[in-house]
C-alpha positions as CSV (number, residue, x, y, z in Angstrom):
1,M,11.3,63.9,-2.3
2,D,14.5,61.6,-0.9
3,L,12.7,62.0,3.0
4,L,9.4,60.2,1.7
5,H,11.0,57.8,-0.7
6,L,13.1,56.8,2.6
7,Y,9.6,56.8,4.8
8,E,7.9,55.0,2.6
9,W,10.5,51.9,1.8
10,I,10.8,52.1,6.4
11,D,6.9,51.6,5.9
12,I,7.2,49.1,3.5
13,K,10.1,47.6,5.5
14,T,8.3,47.6,8.4
15,I,5.4,45.5,7.6
16,L,7.6,43.0,5.7
17,I,9.2,41.7,9.2
18,F,5.3,42.4,11.3
19,S,3.7,40.0,8.5
20,C,6.8,37.5,8.9
21,V,6.6,38.3,12.8
22,F,3.3,36.8,12.5
23,L,3.2,34.2,10.9
24,L,6.2,32.3,12.4
25,L,3.5,32.9,15.1
26,S,1.0,31.6,13.9
27,D,2.9,29.0,13.0
28,Y,4.4,28.1,16.6
29,I,0.9,28.8,18.0
30,R,-0.5,26.0,16.0
31,N,1.8,24.4,15.7
32,K,3.0,24.3,19.5
33,A,3.2,20.4,20.6
34,P,1.0,19.3,23.5
35,K,1.8,18.8,26.8
36,N,3.4,15.5,27.6
37,F,3.5,14.9,24.0
38,P,5.8,12.5,22.7
39,P,9.5,14.0,21.9
40,G,11.0,14.5,17.9
41,P,14.0,16.3,16.0
42,W,13.7,20.3,16.6
43,S,10.7,21.6,14.2
44,L,11.6,24.4,11.9
45,P,8.9,27.7,11.6
46,I,5.7,26.6,8.7
47,I,8.1,23.7,6.9
48,G,8.2,21.1,10.0
49,D,10.6,19.1,10.6
50,L,10.7,18.4,5.9
51,H,14.1,19.0,5.5
52,H,15.0,16.5,8.0
53,I,12.8,14.1,5.9
54,D,14.8,12.5,2.7
55,S,12.0,11.2,1.2
56,R,14.0,8.4,-0.3
57,R,14.5,5.9,2.4
58,M,11.5,7.9,5.1
59,H,11.4,3.9,6.4
60,L,14.9,3.6,7.2
61,Q,14.7,7.1,9.2
62,F,12.2,6.4,11.5
63,S,13.9,3.6,12.6
64,E,17.4,6.1,13.1
65,F,14.9,8.5,15.0
66,A,13.4,5.8,17.2
67,E,16.7,4.8,18.4
68,K,17.7,9.0,19.1
69,Y,13.3,9.7,20.6
70,G,12.5,6.7,22.0
71,K,9.9,3.8,20.6
72,I,6.9,6.2,20.6
73,F,7.8,9.6,19.2
74,S,6.9,12.6,16.5
75,L,7.2,14.5,13.5
76,R,5.6,17.0,12.2
77,I,5.8,16.3,8.7
78,F,2.1,16.6,6.2
79,G,1.7,19.6,7.6
80,Q,0.5,17.9,10.8
81,R,2.3,15.9,14.3
82,L,2.4,12.5,13.6
83,V,2.8,10.2,16.3
84,V,4.9,7.1,15.5
85,L,5.2,3.2,17.1
86,D,8.4,1.3,16.3
87,G,8.9,-2.1,17.3
88,Y,6.0,-5.3,17.0
89,K,4.9,-4.8,20.9
90,L,4.7,-1.2,21.3
91,V,2.5,-1.3,17.3
92,K,0.9,-4.5,18.2
93,E,-0.6,-3.3,21.7
94,V,-1.4,0.4,20.4
95,Y,-3.1,-1.1,17.4
96,L,-5.0,-3.9,19.2
97,E,-5.5,-2.7,23.2
98,Q,-6.8,0.7,22.1
99,G,-7.9,0.1,18.1
100,D,-10.9,1.5,18.8
101,S,-9.3,4.8,19.6
102,L,-7.3,5.1,16.1
103,T,-10.0,4.2,13.6
104,G,-9.8,7.6,11.8
105,R,-7.8,9.1,9.2
106,P,-6.7,12.4,8.8
107,M,-8.0,14.2,5.7
108,L,-4.6,15.0,4.3
109,P,-5.1,17.8,1.1
110,L,-3.8,15.6,-1.2
111,F,-5.9,13.0,-0.9
112,Y,-9.2,14.5,-0.2
113,E,-8.7,17.3,-2.8
114,I,-9.2,13.9,-5.3
115,I,-11.4,11.4,-3.5
116,G,-13.5,13.4,-0.4
117,D,-14.0,11.4,2.4
118,K,-15.5,8.7,0.0
119,G,-14.1,4.8,-0.7
120,L,-12.8,2.0,1.7
121,V,-9.6,3.6,2.8
122,A,-10.1,7.1,3.7
123,A,-13.6,7.0,5.0
124,T,-14.0,6.7,8.3
125,G,-17.1,6.6,11.3
126,Y,-19.8,4.6,10.3
127,K,-19.4,5.0,6.6
128,W,-16.2,3.0,7.0
129,K,-17.9,0.1,8.9
130,Q,-20.8,0.3,6.9
131,Q,-18.9,0.5,3.1
132,R,-16.1,-2.6,5.4
133,R,-18.8,-4.4,6.5
134,F,-20.4,-4.6,2.3
135,A,-17.0,-4.9,0.8
136,L,-16.5,-7.4,2.3
137,S,-19.8,-9.5,3.1
138,T,-20.3,-9.0,-1.3
139,L,-16.3,-10.1,-2.1
140,R,-16.1,-13.6,0.4
141,N,-20.1,-13.7,-1.3
142,F,-17.7,-13.7,-4.8
143,G,-15.0,-16.2,-3.7
144,L,-12.8,-14.6,-1.5
145,G,-10.7,-16.3,1.0
146,K,-12.8,-19.8,-0.9
147,K,-11.4,-22.5,-2.5
148,S,-14.1,-21.1,-5.0
149,L,-12.2,-18.7,-6.2
150,E,-8.9,-20.9,-7.0
151,P,-10.4,-21.8,-10.7
152,S,-10.1,-18.0,-11.3
153,I,-7.1,-17.6,-10.0
154,G,-5.3,-20.7,-11.9
155,L,-6.8,-19.7,-14.5
156,E,-4.4,-16.1,-14.6
157,C,-1.3,-18.5,-13.9
158,T,-2.3,-19.9,-17.2
159,F,-2.3,-17.2,-19.0
160,L,0.6,-15.1,-17.4
161,N,2.5,-18.2,-18.1
162,E,2.1,-18.2,-21.9
163,A,3.0,-14.5,-22.2
164,I,6.2,-15.7,-20.5
165,S,6.7,-18.3,-22.6
166,N,6.1,-15.6,-25.1
167,E,9.3,-14.6,-24.3
168,Q,11.2,-16.9,-25.4
169,G,13.6,-16.6,-22.7
170,R,15.2,-13.6,-23.8
171,P,15.2,-10.2,-21.2
172,F,12.8,-8.3,-20.6
173,D,10.9,-6.7,-17.7
174,P,8.2,-8.9,-16.2
175,R,6.9,-6.0,-14.2
176,S,4.3,-4.8,-16.9
177,L,2.4,-9.0,-16.9
178,L,2.5,-9.6,-13.3
179,N,0.4,-6.6,-12.7
180,N,-1.9,-7.1,-15.4
181,A,-2.5,-10.7,-14.1
182,V,-2.5,-9.9,-10.4
183,S,-5.2,-7.2,-11.5
184,N,-7.1,-9.6,-14.2
185,V,-8.3,-11.2,-10.8
186,I,-9.3,-8.1,-8.2
187,C,-11.3,-6.7,-11.8
188,V,-12.7,-10.4,-12.2
189,L,-14.5,-9.8,-8.4
190,V,-15.0,-6.2,-9.5
191,F,-16.2,-5.4,-13.0
192,G,-16.5,-8.6,-13.5
193,N,-14.7,-9.8,-16.4
194,R,-10.4,-9.5,-17.4
195,F,-8.3,-8.2,-19.7
196,E,-5.8,-9.1,-22.2
197,Y,-2.4,-8.8,-21.6
198,S,-2.7,-7.6,-25.3
199,D,-4.9,-4.2,-23.9
200,N,-2.5,-1.6,-24.6
201,D,-5.5,0.8,-22.6
202,F,-5.4,-1.9,-19.7
203,Q,-1.4,-1.2,-19.5
204,S,-1.1,2.3,-19.7
205,L,-3.9,2.8,-17.0
206,L,-1.8,0.3,-14.6
207,K,0.9,2.2,-15.2
208,N,-0.9,5.4,-13.9
209,I,-1.7,3.5,-10.6
210,N,1.8,2.3,-10.3
211,E,3.0,6.3,-11.2
212,A,0.9,7.8,-9.2
213,V,1.1,5.8,-6.0
214,Y,5.5,6.2,-6.3
215,L,5.0,10.4,-6.4
216,Q,2.2,10.1,-3.6
217,G,6.0,9.0,-2.1
218,G,8.0,12.1,-2.9
219,V,8.5,15.8,-1.0
220,C,5.8,16.8,-3.5
221,A,2.8,15.4,-1.8
222,Q,4.6,16.4,1.9
223,L,4.5,20.4,0.3
224,Y,1.1,19.6,-0.9
225,N,-0.2,18.3,1.9
226,M,1.6,21.0,3.9
227,F,0.7,24.1,2.2
228,P,-1.9,23.8,-0.6
229,W,-3.1,26.9,-0.9
230,L,1.0,27.6,-2.7
231,M,0.9,24.7,-4.8
232,R,-2.5,24.8,-6.5
233,R,-0.7,27.8,-7.5
234,V,2.7,26.0,-8.6
235,P,3.7,23.4,-11.3
236,G,5.5,20.2,-10.4
237,P,4.8,16.5,-9.4
238,H,1.9,16.6,-7.5
239,K,0.0,18.4,-10.5
240,K,0.1,14.9,-12.1
241,I,-0.6,13.1,-9.3
242,F,-4.2,14.8,-10.0
243,S,-4.4,13.8,-13.4
244,L,-2.8,10.3,-13.1
245,W,-5.6,9.7,-10.2
246,H,-8.6,11.4,-12.5
247,K,-7.5,9.4,-15.5
248,V,-7.9,5.6,-13.2
249,I,-11.4,7.0,-11.4
250,G,-12.5,8.1,-15.0
251,F,-12.0,4.2,-16.1
252,V,-13.7,3.6,-13.1
253,R,-16.3,5.9,-13.3
254,E,-17.5,4.2,-17.2
255,K,-17.8,0.1,-15.7
256,V,-19.8,1.6,-13.2
257,N,-22.0,3.3,-16.2
258,A,-22.0,0.3,-18.5
259,H,-23.4,-1.5,-15.4
260,R,-26.0,0.6,-14.8
261,V,-27.3,0.2,-18.4
262,D,-27.5,-4.0,-18.1
263,Y,-27.8,-4.0,-14.5
264,D,-30.3,-7.0,-13.5
265,P,-30.8,-7.3,-9.5
266,S,-31.6,-10.7,-10.1
267,N,-27.9,-11.7,-11.0
268,P,-25.6,-9.6,-9.6
269,R,-22.5,-10.2,-11.3
270,D,-19.9,-8.8,-9.3
271,Y,-19.2,-5.9,-6.7
272,I,-20.9,-3.1,-8.4
273,D,-24.2,-5.0,-9.1
274,C,-24.8,-5.9,-5.8
275,F,-23.4,-2.3,-4.6
276,F,-26.2,-1.1,-6.6
277,E,-28.1,-3.5,-5.1
278,E,-27.5,-2.2,-2.0
279,M,-28.4,1.1,-3.2
280,E,-31.9,0.2,-3.9
281,K,-32.0,-1.5,0.2
282,V,-30.4,1.5,2.1
283,K,-31.7,4.4,0.3
284,G,-32.9,6.3,4.0
285,D,-29.8,6.0,5.0
286,S,-27.6,8.6,2.9
287,V,-24.8,8.5,5.4
288,A,-23.9,5.3,4.8
289,G,-21.7,6.4,1.1
290,F,-24.9,3.7,-0.7
291,D,-24.5,6.0,-4.2
292,V,-22.7,6.0,-6.9
293,E,-19.6,9.1,-6.9
294,N,-19.0,6.1,-3.4
295,L,-19.1,3.9,-5.6
296,C,-16.7,4.1,-7.5
297,I,-14.0,5.9,-5.0
298,C,-14.7,2.4,-3.2
299,T,-14.5,0.2,-6.4
300,L,-10.7,1.8,-6.8
301,D,-9.4,1.4,-3.4
302,L,-10.6,-1.9,-3.8
303,F,-8.5,-1.7,-7.4
304,G,-6.1,-0.1,-7.3
305,A,-5.2,-2.0,-3.6
306,G,-5.6,-5.3,-5.0
307,T,-3.3,-4.6,-7.7
308,E,0.1,-2.4,-6.6
309,T,0.3,-4.8,-3.5
310,T,0.0,-7.7,-5.0
311,S,2.0,-7.3,-8.5
312,A,5.4,-6.0,-6.4
313,T,5.5,-8.8,-3.8
314,L,5.7,-11.0,-6.9
315,Y,8.0,-8.2,-8.8
316,W,9.9,-8.6,-5.1
317,G,10.3,-12.5,-5.8
318,L,11.1,-12.8,-8.9
319,L,14.3,-10.5,-8.1
320,Y,15.2,-12.4,-4.9
321,M,15.2,-15.5,-6.6
322,M,18.0,-14.4,-8.8
323,K,19.6,-13.5,-6.2
324,Y,19.6,-16.9,-4.4
325,P,19.2,-19.4,-6.8
326,E,20.0,-22.0,-4.5
327,I,16.9,-20.8,-3.3
328,Q,14.3,-21.3,-6.4
329,A,16.2,-24.6,-6.9
330,K,15.1,-25.8,-3.1
331,V,11.7,-24.6,-4.0
332,Q,11.0,-26.4,-7.4
333,E,12.0,-29.6,-6.5
334,E,9.1,-29.1,-3.2
335,I,7.2,-28.5,-6.3
336,D,8.0,-31.5,-8.6
337,R,8.1,-33.5,-5.2
338,V,4.4,-32.6,-4.5
339,V,2.9,-31.1,-7.4
340,G,4.9,-33.0,-10.5
341,G,4.3,-31.4,-13.8
342,S,1.7,-32.4,-14.9
343,R,-1.0,-30.3,-13.1
344,Q,-0.5,-26.8,-11.4
345,P,-0.1,-26.4,-7.8
346,S,-3.7,-26.0,-5.9
347,L,-3.9,-24.8,-2.0
348,L,-4.8,-28.2,-1.3
349,D,-0.7,-28.6,-2.2
350,K,0.1,-25.9,0.9
351,D,0.5,-27.4,3.4
352,N,2.6,-30.3,1.6
353,M,4.9,-27.3,0.8
354,P,6.3,-26.2,4.4
355,Y,9.2,-24.5,2.5
356,T,8.1,-22.7,-0.7
357,N,5.4,-21.0,2.2
358,S,8.6,-19.7,3.8
359,V,9.8,-18.0,1.1
360,I,7.0,-16.2,0.0
361,H,6.7,-15.1,3.5
362,E,10.6,-14.1,3.9
363,I,9.7,-12.7,0.4
364,Q,6.7,-10.7,1.7
365,R,8.6,-9.2,4.9
366,M,11.9,-8.4,3.0
367,G,10.1,-6.9,-0.2
368,N,8.2,-5.0,3.0
369,I,6.1,-3.6,0.0
370,V,4.1,-0.9,3.1
371,P,6.7,0.1,5.1
372,I,5.0,3.0,7.1
373,N,1.6,1.9,7.8
374,V,-1.2,3.8,6.0
375,V,-1.4,6.6,8.8
376,R,-4.3,6.3,11.2
377,A,-6.3,9.0,13.2
378,A,-7.1,9.1,17.1
379,V,-10.7,9.9,17.3
380,E,-10.3,10.9,20.7
381,D,-7.8,11.8,23.4
382,T,-6.5,8.5,23.9
383,Q,-2.4,7.2,25.7
384,I,0.1,6.5,24.3
385,G,2.3,4.2,26.2
386,E,3.4,7.6,28.8
387,Y,2.5,10.0,26.3
388,S,-1.1,12.5,25.8
389,I,-2.2,12.1,22.3
390,P,-5.3,14.7,21.5
391,K,-8.1,13.6,19.3
392,G,-7.4,14.4,15.7
393,T,-3.4,13.5,16.2
394,L,-2.2,10.9,13.8
395,V,-0.9,7.9,14.0
396,T,1.3,5.4,12.7
397,G,2.9,1.7,13.1
398,N,6.2,2.0,11.2
399,L,6.5,-1.6,9.5
400,T,9.2,-1.8,8.5
401,S,10.8,-1.8,12.2
402,V,8.4,-5.0,12.8
403,L,9.4,-6.5,10.1
404,F,12.8,-6.0,10.6
405,D,12.8,-6.2,14.3
406,K,16.1,-7.5,15.5
407,S,14.2,-8.7,19.0
408,E,11.8,-11.2,16.5
409,W,14.0,-12.1,13.8
410,E,16.7,-13.9,13.8
411,T,18.8,-12.4,11.1
412,P,16.5,-10.1,11.2
413,H,18.2,-8.1,7.4
414,S,19.0,-11.2,5.6
415,F,16.7,-13.7,2.8
416,N,16.4,-16.4,5.1
417,P,13.6,-18.7,4.7
418,G,13.8,-20.5,8.0
419,H,12.3,-17.8,9.6
420,F,9.8,-19.7,9.0
421,L,10.5,-23.1,9.4
422,D,10.9,-25.6,12.7
423,A,13.2,-27.4,13.4
424,E,12.0,-30.3,11.8
425,G,11.4,-28.4,8.7
426,K,7.6,-27.5,9.1
427,F,6.8,-23.7,8.6
428,R,5.7,-22.4,11.4
429,R,4.1,-18.7,11.9
430,R,5.4,-16.5,13.6
431,D,3.8,-13.8,15.3
432,A,5.4,-10.8,14.2
433,F,4.7,-11.2,10.3
434,L,2.2,-7.8,9.7
435,P,2.8,-7.1,6.4
436,F,-1.0,-6.2,6.3
437,S,-1.0,-4.4,9.9
438,L,-3.6,-5.3,12.3
439,G,-6.5,-4.5,14.3
440,K,-9.9,-2.8,13.2
441,R,-7.9,-1.4,10.0
442,V,-6.0,-4.4,9.0
443,C,-5.9,-5.1,5.3
444,L,-8.7,-6.0,3.7
445,G,-7.7,-7.6,1.3
446,E,-5.5,-10.1,3.1
447,Q,-7.3,-13.3,2.2
448,L,-7.1,-13.1,-1.9
449,A,-3.0,-11.7,-1.5
450,R,-2.0,-14.8,0.3
451,M,-4.3,-16.9,-2.5
452,E,-2.8,-15.4,-4.7
453,L,1.1,-14.8,-3.7
454,F,0.8,-18.3,-3.2
455,L,-0.8,-19.6,-7.0
456,F,1.2,-17.0,-8.6
457,F,4.2,-17.9,-6.9
458,S,4.5,-22.2,-7.3
459,S,3.1,-21.6,-10.8
460,L,5.5,-19.3,-11.9
461,L,8.5,-21.6,-10.9
462,Q,6.8,-25.1,-11.4
463,R,7.4,-23.6,-15.0
464,F,10.4,-21.4,-15.2
465,T,14.0,-20.9,-14.2
466,F,14.3,-17.3,-13.2
467,S,18.1,-16.0,-14.1
468,S,19.7,-13.0,-14.3
469,P,20.9,-11.5,-18.7
470,A,23.9,-12.5,-18.9
471,G,26.5,-10.3,-17.2
472,V,24.2,-9.2,-15.2
473,E,24.2,-9.4,-11.5
474,P,21.2,-8.5,-9.8
475,S,20.1,-5.7,-7.6
476,L,18.1,-5.0,-4.2
477,D,17.9,-1.6,-4.8
478,F,14.9,-0.1,-4.7
479,K,12.1,3.0,-4.5
480,L,9.9,4.2,-2.3
481,G,6.6,5.9,-2.7
482,A,3.4,5.3,-1.2
483,T,5.0,1.8,-2.0
484,H,8.7,-0.4,-1.5
485,C,9.3,-1.9,-5.0
486,P,12.4,-3.0,-6.6
487,Q,14.6,-0.4,-9.4
488,P,13.2,-1.9,-12.6
489,Y,14.6,-4.9,-13.9
490,E,14.9,-7.5,-16.5
491,L,14.2,-11.5,-16.3
492,C,15.2,-14.0,-18.4
493,A,12.5,-16.8,-17.8
494,V,14.2,-20.5,-19.3
495,P,10.6,-23.3,-19.1
496,R,12.1,-26.1,-17.5
C-alpha cells in the first residue's frame, strides 16, 4: 500500500514538473526577443520585467533604463514587448518620419474589455481616421481653436472665481472645482450643457474618472494585461477600474439616449447631435464606426481626456504659484498692467503677456501630465535606428525624457519661466515642448487645452493670491497613475 502511494506521489510530482517546464518553455518561445531587437533588462519567465518596475515612479525608471541600455530600449510589460524612445531628437525623428508606421494601438486586455476597439483613443486604421476627422471638423465648427469659444470659457472662469470666493480665504483643496470648471467647457461642446458645482452626482462622476485614471497606472492593471485569464477570477483594484468606468460610460449613455429623444436634424446642438447626423449620412459604411455604441465611447474619450489633463495642469499651476510666490507676483503685475481689474483676460491679451504665457508653459513642462506617451503599435515591420521592430510591437516615447532633456533645456529640473523667454523678454517657442506629443497621434484637444490654460490661469491670478495654509510648506510630491498629478493639497485664495 505504501508502495502504491509512492507511485501516486511520483506521478503527481512528475506531472507538476512537466507542467512547470512546459509553461516556462512556451513562455520563452512566445516571448523570445526577435532578432536585432532593442536591448533591455533581463526578463523573468511569465512576469517579464514586472519585478524591475516601480509603478510609483515608472517614468523616472525609464530614464534610468535609457542610461544603461541606450536611447532605444525594450521592456516586457503590459504582457507584451514595449520599445521605449528616449530624448527629444529621437522621439521627434521617429514620430514624424516614421509616424505612418506607428499609428496603431495595442489591444491591451484591460482596456479592450472596457471599450473594445472603439472610440478615438483605442481605435486604429480606417475607423480611427474617420472618427478623428469627424471629431476635429465637428469641434472646430463649435469653436474649437477659434475665438467663438472664448465667451463659453470666460463664463466658466466667472463661475469658478465665484466658487473660490465662497471659500472666503479658508484652506480648501481646489481639485474638484478645477475638475468641474474644465469639464464644463468640454461638456458644452459634447453634451450641450454645463453642470453646477453643487451637483453632487456630477462631482462623484468626476471623482470616478480621477480614481480610474490613477488605478490604471498601478501594478494590478499591469498584471491584468499580462494574466487576464487569472485576474478576472481574483479580487483587487482592477475590479474597481471596471466598476468606475462602467459608471462613467453609463452616464454618457444616458446623455446620448436623452439626445435621441429631442434630436432635431436641422439644428444640431453639439457633438452628439452631429454624430447622429453623420450616422444617417454613412449608413452604408459600417466599418467607419458611426453607430450608437461607438458614439458613447468617442464621447467618453472627449469628456474624459478633456477634463483630466487640463485640470491636473491647473492643479500643478496653483501649487507652483504657492511654492514660488515671487513668480506669482510677477504674473499678477503683468496682468494688472495689461488687463487691469475691470475686465477678464482675453486671448487677445496673450501676445502682450509673455511672462504669464511662459509661466503657463513651464507649468506644463514641469507638471509633465502624461509622462509616458500613450502607447502606439507598429502597423508594419519597421526600422528604428539600428533595430528591427516587427509589426504589432508596442512603441512609446518617454515624454519625461523630452520635457527634461538636458541638451534642450538650460535648467531642466528647475521651475524656470525663462526657458520660454528670449533676451528681450519676449515669449519664445521651444521645439522640445511636447506635452501634447506630436505626429499622427498628436493630442486631439491641444488647441482647446491651450485656450483653457491661458484663460483660467490668468483669470484666477487676476482675482486671487494663492498661498499655503499657515504653517504648511508646499510640497511638490506627486502621485503617478495614467497621469502625473500632485499629491492632494490645500490652499488659501485671498481676493486681491
